[in-house]
Backbone bond lengths (Angstrom), bond angles and torsions (degrees), N, CA, C in turn:
res aa  C-N    CA-C-N  psi(-1)  N-CA   C-N-CA  omega(-1)  CA-C   N-CA-C  phi
1 X - - - 1.453 - - 1.523 108.00 -
2 X 1.320 116.46 127.88 1.452 119.98 176.61 1.532 110.11 -98.45
3 X 1.318 116.41 -177.69 1.462 120.86 -174.46 1.534 112.03 -61.24
4 X 1.318 118.02 -44.34 1.466 119.34 -178.28 1.527 111.29 -66.77
5 X 1.320 117.25 -35.43 1.466 120.04 175.90 1.531 110.76 -67.61
6 X 1.329 116.87 -37.10 1.465 120.71 176.22 1.522 110.28 -63.64
7 X 1.325 117.29 -43.63 1.468 121.31 178.46 1.522 110.28 -61.12
8 X 1.331 117.42 -44.16 1.467 121.05 177.64 1.526 111.25 -60.30
9 X 1.325 117.24 -43.27 1.462 121.34 -179.23 1.533 111.13 -66.29
10 X 1.320 117.12 -42.64 1.476 120.51 178.46 1.521 109.43 -63.79
11 X 1.334 117.64 -44.23 1.461 121.13 179.51 1.525 110.68 -60.20
12 X 1.312 116.83 -45.18 1.461 121.53 -178.68 1.534 111.89 -66.70
13 X 1.329 116.74 -47.48 1.470 120.48 -175.79 1.519 113.36 -72.29
14 X 1.327 117.48 -31.35 1.471 120.64 -176.69 1.522 112.58 -99.82
15 X 1.321 118.03 -2.94 1.457 120.60 -179.45 1.524 112.52 67.99
16 X 1.324 116.61 37.03 1.458 122.10 -179.68 1.525 109.77 -108.50
17 X 1.331 115.45 162.76 1.463 118.78 171.33 1.529 107.84 -74.05
18 X 1.323 116.20 163.73 1.467 119.16 178.86 1.528 110.67 -64.33
19 X 1.323 117.88 -33.97 1.466 120.88 178.56 1.526 110.52 -65.68
20 X 1.326 117.12 -42.50 1.464 120.45 177.88 1.527 110.77 -66.00
21 X 1.322 117.01 -42.82 1.463 121.13 179.39 1.524 110.45 -64.09
22 X 1.328 117.62 -37.78 1.454 121.29 177.61 1.526 110.81 -62.61
23 X 1.326 116.47 -40.61 1.466 120.83 177.06 1.522 110.82 -62.92
24 X 1.326 116.89 -41.78 1.467 121.53 178.95 1.528 110.35 -62.34
25 X 1.320 117.05 -48.13 1.466 121.30 -178.14 1.527 110.12 -63.50
26 X 1.339 117.61 -44.84 1.464 121.03 179.87 1.526 111.22 -65.21
27 X 1.328 117.34 -36.69 1.462 121.12 179.34 1.524 111.31 -65.67
28 X 1.310 116.96 -34.35 1.463 120.39 -179.08 1.527 113.74 -86.77
29 X 1.347 117.41 -41.40 1.456 119.86 -166.64 1.522 116.64 -119.05
30 X 1.306 120.24 -4.46 1.460 121.57 -177.59 1.520 112.28 -71.40
31 X 1.351 116.86 172.66 1.468 120.24 -179.19 1.533 113.28 -64.75
32 X 1.311 117.46 -24.24 1.472 121.75 176.81 1.523 110.20 -110.85
33 X 1.315 117.04 31.54 1.462 122.87 -173.26 1.521 112.72 -81.99
34 X 1.307 114.35 175.99 1.460 122.07 176.84 1.532 110.13 -61.98
35 X 1.319 117.32 -44.42 1.467 121.14 -178.69 1.527 110.14 -66.27
36 X 1.326 117.60 -47.55 1.468 120.69 -179.96 1.522 110.80 -61.81
37 X 1.326 117.29 -40.81 1.467 121.00 178.86 1.517 112.15 -62.29
38 X 1.330 116.34 -41.29 1.466 119.90 178.40 1.520 111.02 -65.71
39 X 1.340 117.11 -41.89 1.465 120.77 179.28 1.525 110.86 -65.23
40 X 1.327 117.42 -40.35 1.465 120.85 177.36 1.520 110.88 -61.68
41 X 1.329 116.37 -34.10 1.458 121.51 179.58 1.519 113.68 -80.24
42 X 1.316 117.68 -0.06 1.458 121.07 177.42 1.517 114.41 91.20
43 X 1.322 117.75 1.90 1.470 120.56 179.93 1.524 109.83 -87.38
44 X 1.321 115.44 161.51 1.454 118.62 170.73 1.525 107.18 -108.45
45 X 1.315 115.97 150.69 1.456 121.90 -177.93 1.524 107.42 -111.61
46 X 1.324 115.41 113.44 1.455 121.03 -176.93 1.520 108.67 -112.20
47 X 1.329 115.84 118.42 1.457 122.27 179.16 1.526 106.46 -111.06
48 X 1.315 116.17 106.04 1.457 121.75 -175.73 1.524 110.09 -56.58
49 X 1.312 115.94 131.61 1.453 122.20 -179.87 1.514 113.67 86.04
50 X 1.332 117.92 -12.11 1.461 120.78 -179.80 1.513 111.28 -114.75
51 X 1.337 117.29 -59.03 1.450 119.63 179.41 1.510 112.36 160.54
52 X 1.337 115.15 -172.70 1.457 122.09 -176.11 1.520 110.20 -126.86
53 X 1.333 115.57 128.95 1.457 122.96 172.78 1.522 107.26 -98.35
54 X 1.327 116.84 137.69 1.455 120.68 -177.75 1.526 108.95 -151.05
55 X 1.333 116.62 146.65 1.459 121.07 174.77 1.526 107.79 -90.56
56 X 1.319 116.44 134.13 1.466 121.33 179.35 1.520 108.93 -126.76
57 X 1.320 114.70 146.20 1.460 120.40 176.87 1.518 108.84 -87.69
58 X 1.326 115.77 130.81 1.460 121.64 176.70 1.526 107.23 -109.73
59 X 1.302 116.68 127.23 1.461 122.31 -176.21 1.530 111.13 -70.82
60 X 1.320 115.54 157.03 1.460 121.18 173.76 1.529 107.76 -65.98
61 X 1.321 114.98 150.21 1.460 118.18 -178.50 1.524 109.74 -156.87
62 X 1.307 114.48 169.75 1.461 120.86 177.93 1.520 107.48 -99.93
63 X 1.335 116.36 130.47 1.454 122.07 176.42 1.512 109.86 -120.83
64 X 1.312 116.02 -173.07 1.458 121.23 179.46 1.522 109.53 -127.37
65 X 1.329 115.65 139.18 1.460 121.51 173.00 1.520 106.30 -74.68
66 X 1.333 119.01 119.07 1.462 120.29 -175.64 1.532 113.74 -65.42
67 X 1.314 117.69 -23.61 1.472 119.99 -179.89 1.518 112.21 -78.24
68 X 1.345 116.13 -40.98 1.462 119.38 -174.04 1.519 113.93 -109.28
69 X 1.327 117.06 -20.68 1.452 120.77 -176.39 1.519 112.86 82.95
70 X 1.335 116.91 -0.01 1.467 120.78 -179.01 1.528 110.34 -72.18
71 X 1.323 115.75 147.50 1.460 120.59 177.14 1.524 109.72 -72.89
72 X 1.334 116.27 140.46 1.460 122.21 175.48 1.520 108.80 -132.70
73 X 1.321 115.94 145.70 1.455 120.89 177.68 1.527 108.42 -84.90
74 X 1.312 116.28 129.20 1.463 122.05 176.31 1.524 106.34 -106.79
75 X 1.331 116.27 124.71 1.462 121.83 -175.78 1.520 111.31 -69.48
76 X 1.329 115.77 156.30 1.458 121.86 172.20 1.522 107.57 -65.84
77 X 1.323 116.88 149.76 1.459 121.06 -178.49 1.520 109.95 -152.58
78 X 1.306 114.90 157.97 1.456 121.35 170.07 1.511 106.54 -100.14
79 X 1.327 117.04 125.71 1.460 121.58 -175.39 1.529 109.86 -125.55
80 X 1.340 116.68 149.80 1.463 118.89 176.61 1.526 110.26 -78.53
81 X 1.327 115.46 147.75 1.458 119.42 174.17 1.524 108.06 -135.01
82 X 1.318 115.70 157.46 1.458 121.92 -179.95 1.512 108.72 -133.74
83 X 1.318 115.92 131.00 1.461 121.15 175.27 1.526 106.72 -118.23
84 X 1.331 117.39 116.03 1.461 119.47 -178.12 1.530 111.93 -66.81
85 X 1.337 115.29 147.01 1.458 121.32 176.97 1.518 111.06 -80.59
86 X 1.308 115.69 166.02 1.455 120.63 -177.33 1.523 112.01 -63.33
87 X 1.326 118.34 -38.55 1.460 120.77 -179.77 1.522 111.33 -63.26
88 X 1.336 117.55 -38.42 1.466 121.17 177.65 1.531 110.07 -67.47
89 X 1.321 116.81 -42.82 1.469 120.02 177.00 1.524 111.08 -59.80
90 X 1.338 115.87 -43.91 1.468 120.15 -179.92 1.532 111.39 -64.31
91 X 1.349 116.60 -38.14 1.459 120.36 179.72 1.524 111.16 -63.29
92 X 1.325 116.25 -35.90 1.464 120.06 -179.19 1.517 112.04 -76.74
93 X 1.311 117.79 -23.96 1.468 121.32 -173.68 1.526 113.30 -110.90
94 X 1.329 117.32 16.28 1.461 118.22 -179.01 1.511 111.52 -98.30
């Protein structure tokens, strides 16, 4: 499912116009969204029954250039992570 399909599904399920659904999706998941803002601020976002979004620090490491095989330094970074909740796991495995 891509973003436009998600917007269509939200509009259909919530009885919203596509413009309203687009605003909802962008407010939750866009680069300047509520979730991204919370992660940038160091908070974790826990949605009961769905899962938890959290920012994690990834250490610097040595990688390999797949074309040449040469070693390259990969910088440390803060990356988003998602841990699914039990209800979501159960929904997928029922």
